[in-house]
N, C-alpha and C positions, 0 to 999 in steps of 0.2 A: 427645773430642766426645761430648755426651750421646747415649746410645741412642735411636735412632728420630728425632733432630733433624737436620735439614738444616743446612748452614752458615749459610744466610741466616736460619733461625729462631733459631739461636744468637746471630747478631749482633743480631737484633732484640731478644732477651732482655737482652743486655748493655746496649743503647742504653736500654732501658726502665728498667733499674735501675743496677746497676755490675758491673764485671768481678769483683770480690771476692765479691759476693753470689752471683753465678752459680757461681763456683767452690764457695762454701760450700755452696749447695744440692746441687750434683752431688756433693760429697764426703760430704755427709750422706747423699744417696740411696744412694751406693755403699758406705756403711758406714765410711768413714774418719773420720767426726765422729759422735759419739753424739748421739742426739736426746734431748730432755727431760732432760737432766742437771740434777742438784740445783744445781749450781754452774756456770751458763753461763759460758763463757769470756768476758772482756770483749772479746776480739777479735771474737767473733760478734755481740755487741750492737752493737759500733761498726760492724761491716760492715753489719748491717741497718739501722742509723740513717743511715748514709752513703747506703744504697740510697733510703731514704724521702726523704731530702733532695735526692737526684738527681732522683727522679721529681718532686717539687714544682718543682724548678728548671726542668725541661724544660717543665713545665706552663706555669709563668710565661713563660718564654722563647717558648713558642707563643703565648701570649695577647699578649706584647709584639709578636711579628711581626704578629699580626692588627691591633692597634690602630695600629701604625705606617702601615698603609695605611687611611687613613680613608674614602676613596671606595669601596674595597673593602669595608670593613666596613659602610658605609651600604647599599651594594647588597645585600649579604647579609642584613642587617636587613630591608631592603624586601621581599625575596624570602620571608623567613620570615614576615613580617606578611601578605604577599599569599597565601602558601600557607595559612597559618591562616585568613585571611578566605575564601578559596576553599573550604575545607573546611567552614566554618561556614555559607556560603551553600548548599552543596550538602546539608547537613544540614537546614537550614531549609527548603529547597526540597522535600526529601523528606518533611519532616514536614508542610508546607503541602498537598502533594499527597495525602498520607495523609487529613488532615483534609477536603480537598475531596472526595475520593472518600466518604468516610464522610458527609459532609453531603449529597452528591448522592443517595446510597443511602437516606438518611433522608427527603430531600425526595421522592424517587419513591415511597417507601413511603407517605409522608404524603399525596400527591397521589391514590394508589390508594384511600385511605380517606376523604379529605375534600377540600373545596374550600377553598383557601387564597388563590388569585389568579385574577382574571378579567379582567385587563388594566388599561391605564392609566386613571386618573381614576375608577374604579369599584370598586376592591378595598377601599377603607377600610370598616371595619365588618363585614368578613366574619368577624371573630372573635367577633362577638355572635351567639349561637346560642340565645337563649332566647326562645320565643314566649310570647304571652300566652294560655295554655291556657283560662282562665276566659272571656275575651272570644270566642275561636274557638269554643269548645263553645256558648256562648250563642246564637250566630248560626248554628250548624249547619255550621260549615266545619271541614274537616279540619286536624288538628294536625300541623305539621312544625316541628320545632326547627332542622334544618340540612338542607344539601344531599344528605346521605347518605339521610335519610329521605324527601325529596322525590324522589330519583331511583328509590328502591325502590318508592314508590307509583305513579309512572309507567311502571315496568316497563323502565327503562333503566339502563345502568351510570353509575357516577359520571364515568367518562371521557367518555361521549356527552353528558351533561348539561353538562359543562364546554365541550365543543366547541361545542354549540349556543348556549351563553349568552356565550361569551368575547367581549370587546369589542376589535376590531381597527380601528386607525386605518388601517392598510394591510395588506391580505391577498391571498392567491392565491385564495381562495374567497369565495363570497357564498351566503348562504341565501335569497336572494329572487330571483325572476325578474321583472323590471321591463319595463313597457310602458306606452305612453300611449293614452289615449281621448279623443276630441274632447270639448270642452265645448260645451254648447248656446249659451252666450254668447260663444264664440270661444276659441282657444287649446287647450291640451292639459292633461289631468289625468294625473298619474303615478300608476299601480297598481302596488303592490308585493305580488306573490303568494308567499307562502313556499313553499320547496321542501318535498317530502313529509315528511321526518323532522322539521323544524320545525313544519310545519303540523299533524302529529299531536300533537306536544307542546302547541301551542296550542289545539287542540281539547280536550285533556285539561284544560288550565287553565279553559278556558270551562265545560265541563261540571262539573267537580269544585269549582270555586271561584267564578267569576264569576257564573254563573246562579244561585248560592245566596245571593248578596247582594241584598237587597230593593232595587228601583228606586222612585223617586217615582211617584205616580199619574200625573204629566203625561207621563212618558216613554213613547213607544209604538214607537220605532225599536228593532228588534233585541231585542225583549223577548218571551219565549216567550208565545203566546196573544194577542199584540197585532199590529198591522199598520197600513198606511196608511189602511185602512177605519176601524179603531177611532180613529185619530188624527183623521180628518176628521169623523166622526159628531158630535163635540161641538161643531161649528161650523156646523151645518146650519141654514138659515132665519134667520141673524143678519144685522143691518143693517149692521155694519161688520166687516171682516176684515182684520186686520194680519199680514202675513207677514215675518219677520225671519230672514235668514241670517247665519252667522258666516263670516268669511273664514279660509281655511287652517285648518280645524277641527282635523283630526288632526295636522298638523304643529305646531300650537300646544301640543299636550300633550306635553311632553318627558319624558325618562327620570326626571329627579328627582321629576317630579310623580307619575309612575306608581309609582315606589319608594315615595314617601310614602303613596300610597293602600293598598299592600299593608301597610306598616307600621301604618297606622291600623286595618286590619283586625285586626291582632293578630299578624302574623307577625314572626319575628326579622329582624334587618336582613340576615343572610346569606340567608335565604329570600326576603326581599323584593327583595334586590339581584338574586338569580337569576331570579326571576319577572318583574322589570321588564325585565331584559335580553332574556329570551326573548319579550318582548311589543313590544319597540321596536327600531328600526333606523335608522341615518343614511342620507341619500342619498348616493351614491357617484359618483366619476367612474372609468370604466373605462380604464385605460392600459395600453398594450403597450410592454413593455421587454425587449430582448434574447430577444425570441421568447416571452415570458411575459406573461399577463394579470394585472394588479394592479388592486385595487379599493381607491380612496382616499377616505375619509370627507370629505365637504365640508359637513356640517351636525352639528349636535348629533343625539344619538338621539331619535326621537319615535315616536308611533304611526304605522305605516305603513297607508296606504289600501290594503285588499285582504287583510289579515290577519284570522283569525276572531276574535281577542280585542278588536281595536281598538274596535268599536262598543260592546260590553259595557262596556269600561273607561270610555269616554266617558260612559256612562249613570251609572256609579258616581261619576265625578268631578264630573258635573254635578247630583248630587243637591242640593247647596247652592244652586246656581244655580237649579234648579227650584223649591226651596222658596221662595226669594225672590221669583221671578216669580209664583208662586202667591198669595203675599201681596200683591204688587203689583196682581195681577189683581182679587183680592177688594176691594182698597181702591176701585178704580174700577169695579166691577161688571162685569168683563170674565171670560171663560173663557180658560184657557191650557193649550195642549199643546205637546209637543216631539217631532219625529222627527228623530233624529240632530242635525243643526246647523239645522234647518229649524224655527223657532218660530212659533207661530201664537197670536195674541189675537183674540178676537171678542166682540161685545156687541150688545144691542138699541139701538134709537135713542137713548133718553135718555142713554146712557153715550158715545154717539159723539163728542159735544163735548169730552170728555176725552182724546181720542186723542193730542193733543200732549203733555199731562202725561205719559200712559202712556209714550209713545216717548222722552220725555226720561229718564223713571225707568229704563227697560229699558237705555238707553246707559250710564247710570251703573253699573248692575249688572254689565252685560257687561264693562265696563272694570275694575271692582273684581275680577271673577272670572279676569282674565287673558285675556280673548278680545276679538276686534275684529269689529264688525259690518261686513258687506259693503254698501257705500254703494249699489251698483247693484242690490241684491236686497231692498231694503225697499220693499214695497208695501202701499198702503192702498186697499182695495176697498170701496165704499159700495154702497148701493142703486142699481140700475141697471147696475151693473157685473157681469161674470162673476166670481163669487167662487170661488176654488180654494184648496184645501189638499192639499199634496203630490199635485198632478195630478188631484184629484177635485173636480168641480164641487159646490158646497154651497148654491147659491141656496135652493131649496125642498126638495130631497132630495138624497141621494147619487146623482149621475149622472155621465155621461161627456160629454166635449166631442163635440157631435153631428157637428161638421164633421170631426173626425179618425176618428170611428166610421164616417161615410160613406165617407171616403177608404179606409179598411181593408176595407170590404166591397167597394169597387170593386177593390181590389186582388186580393182572393180571386177575384173574378170573372175578371179578366184572367189570373191564374194557371191558372184552369180551362180558359181558351180557348187560351192560348199558351205556358203553362209558366212556370218561374221565370226564363227567360233574359231579361235586361234588367231584371227588376223589383227594387225597392228599397224597404225599409222601415226608416227610422232610418239609422244611419250603419254598422251592423255586418253580420254574417252574416244573410242574408235569413231563413233558416229559423229561426234562433234569435230574430231579432227578432219575427218573426210569432208564434211560440210564446209569447214573453214578453208581448206585447201581449193574446194570447187569455186567458192566465192572469190578466193584469190586469183585463180585462172581467169574468171569471168571479167575481173578488173583489167588484167593485162591483155588477154586475147578473148574477147567476148564470144567469138564463134565456137572456139574450142571449149570454153567454160560452159556454153550452152548444151553443147554434146554431153559433156560429163554431167551436167545437172539433170538433163533428160534421162540419162542411163541410171544415175542414183535415184531418181524419183520412181522409175519402174521397180528398181530393186526394193525400195522401201514398201511398195504396195504389195510384195509378196508376203503371204501369210507367216512362212517359216522365218522371213527377216523381221517382220513386226514383232513377233515373240522374242527374237534375240535382240532386237533393240531395246525392248522394254527390260530384259534381263540385264543388259550392258549398263543401262541407265540406273537400275538399282544397285548394282554391285560396284559401280566405278566410285573411286573416292576422290577422283580429280574433279574440279569444278567444271561444268558444262561450258563450252564455248557458244557463243551466239550463233544462231543458224544462218543468219544474214548480216552483213555489215558493209559499210562502203570503204572500209580500210582493212579488210581481212588480208592476211598475208601468212606466209610460212617460209621457213628456211629451206635450204636445199634437202634436208633429211626429213622434211615434213613437220618438224617441230614448230609449234606456233611460238612467234617472238613475243617478247614481254609486252610490247605495247598493245598486241590483240587481246591479252588477257584483261586490259582495263575496260 
């Protein structure tokens, strides 16, 4: 028996070759048969050849046994293919996972450095990041080529800018506080007031971009240095005054139109998209589901009433409309001005006969510019009528409605006698409404306004009135109006108009 081999191992060697070859190998190993002889013995050659043939025969017999069982062979082949496929899938999955992680890392790094996506339906064009530097410089506007530069100028991170501008069809958050105020004509008006972060961003856009764009001479609403007084003074002592209002003024101006405006100013499509998203918002339905509140958009994005940028944007977009109306007014010898969506035409008697032609022309221009005239707010006031422009009487000079002023003075007297309890002016907070009307009088008739302001200040210094003012401020659900403004105004019944809420 070979040294170190067990009986079983020796049998296995014999089965793998031949008995003679094993004996020959062992005899050679033990020195009974010389190796590498110059003349090998034929017996040795035959023994090795017999062993090779035996191994080949064993292999063939093994394959024969395998092929004899076809079903077993197919199963084995199937297993082999499945194992190979499984290994390939695992390899592919691992490779794809590595690619996904690499792509996610690149995407995260890219998002930190630039804006590449801002939501559904608004992200096309974000790859265009070249602004018209010459045009922007010529008009005195700041130059930004992309969102990175815009965020840096605003003093916020690129992530914060993306968060404020992102277009969400359904979201857990909202950047606006929404409430309704009553309309004088009935119904309610939706006011969308931006939250502090977005409001600060919109004020930056207003001061650094929108206020630098020149407005038409006819625009007086929300233009620095102009007011309802400068709007009304152009129509004093005219024989005919025509007032025309536009229906759903802000909602009519949608996101695409605002984006187009910023592009026309010279900004790249990426910057224009971001600015337009910051200045527009859809109306939403608030839905509670599984204990969470969701805000679901139910309209297209448009200018919200209550946002700082909305009035200034309307003035820029209405520039062409104003120019066309100015030309129409000159044609019929009329004077034209506009305060937000309140348009006024006036003329002396000879031109009054052309009022019908003028109104027809106005309707055509309004339609072509994408707006709609409010049919219930088209007024033609002639001689003998009380002619008003944005709440100011313009018959002979700028004046106030006497009946309203008399009622207000009576209200102050009643407050001095019995306090604020049970008193009402307009439809909002009594204190804010009173202060708003006083500031309005100050603008139109400074002397009368100063008298009213002094009287109101004396009333506010009384201890009983102070207590009632604090209680009224706590209990009131209406948003407080500003205590002072250069554009405060009221309607004849003391109700603050929509533009004063802004």
